[in-house]
N, C-alpha and C positions, 0 to 999 in steps of 0.2 A: 417500519424498518427503513424503507427507502428514504423517507423524509429525514430521519435522524442521520443516516450516513451521508446523504446529500449535503446536509448542513456541515458535517465534519469536513467533507471534501471541499466545500466552498470557503469555510472560514479558518481552517487550520492551515495557515500558510507557514511553511518552514519545515515540512516533512514530518516524519514519524513522531519525534519528540514534541512537536507542537500539538499533536492530537491527544496527549496524555490528559490535559484538563477536561477535554470533551469525554474521554473514556471514563474518567473518574466521576463525571456527572451523570452518565447514562444510567447507572443502577438506581439513582434516586427517582428516575422517571419510568423505568422498565425493569422487570425482574429477569433480565437476560443473563446476568452474571452478578457475582458479588464484587464489591470494591476490592476485596483482598485478592481476587483473581487477576487483576490488571497486571501485576508484576509478572506472574507466570505467563500470561498471554503475550506480554511484551518480550519476554525471554524466548518464547517459541517463535514469535514473529521475526525477531532479530536473527535467529539461527536458520531460518528457512530463506531460500533465495527469493528476491523480489522486494518491492517497497513494503515497508513495515505496515502502513495503514491498509494497504490492499490485503496483506496477509491477515491482519486483525479483522478486517471486515469480512473476509472469506470465512475465517474461523467462527466469528460470532454468528454470522448468517447461517452457516452450516449447523452450528449447535442448536439454533432455534427453529430452523425450517428446512433442514437438509440441503440438497443440491440447489433447489430454487431459491432458498434463503441466501445461500452463499453467492449465487449468481446475482441476485437482487442487490445485496449489500455491496458487492464488489463493483457493480455497474454504478450504483449510487455514489460511491466515494470517488470514482474516477471521472464521472460525467462532468462535474463542474470544470475541472482542468481541461477536459477535452473541448467543451463548449468555448471556454475562454481562448484556447489556442485557435480554434476555428474562427472565432470573431477577429482575433488579431491577424490571422491570415487573410481574412476578407478585407480588412482595412488596408493591409499592405498592397493588395491588388489595385486599390484605387490609385489612379495616376498622381493625384495631388500628394498623397502620402509618400509615394515613391520618390517624387521630386523633393520632398522635405528630407528624405534620407540623404540626398545628395547635398543638402544645405550644410555649410561648414559649422554653423552654430549648433544645429541639431546633432550632427555627427560628433562634435566635441562633447555635448551633454551626454550622449549615449556612451562614449568612451570613458567619460568621467564616472558614470554609473557603473560600468564594468570594472573600472579600477577600484571603486569603493567596495564592490563585492569581493574582489581579489584581496584587498587589504583585510576585510573582515575574515576571510578564510585563513589568512596568515595569522591573524590575532587569535583565532580559535585554535589553530594548530599549536601556536606558542603557549597558549593557556593550558591546553591539554598536556603539553610536554612537561609541565611543572611537576 
């Protein structure tokens, strides 16, 4: 269970909706739930507070192995992001990287990246408003 949810946490970049293909594929490898249950699990996870995938992992882990299954699945799905953030923080502490942050070219590239993300959000909002 840990391995499956660790993979989902590592490769499903984009939040809850990005995990749907992984969730649809899990029943073919494990008999934890039926494919038809995914829609109900997503609805419940959407309606409860917190990140969708954390809620889904907790639910699936709980249904399969009780409290410890829920804990194991939840930790597994969160661990990749946690490790990546720790690694990025470690890199930021290195003086050479901090100096690069002050470089005008690097700073411009970072601002351009943030602007691209902002534009994507605006396009998504505009598309949903149709």
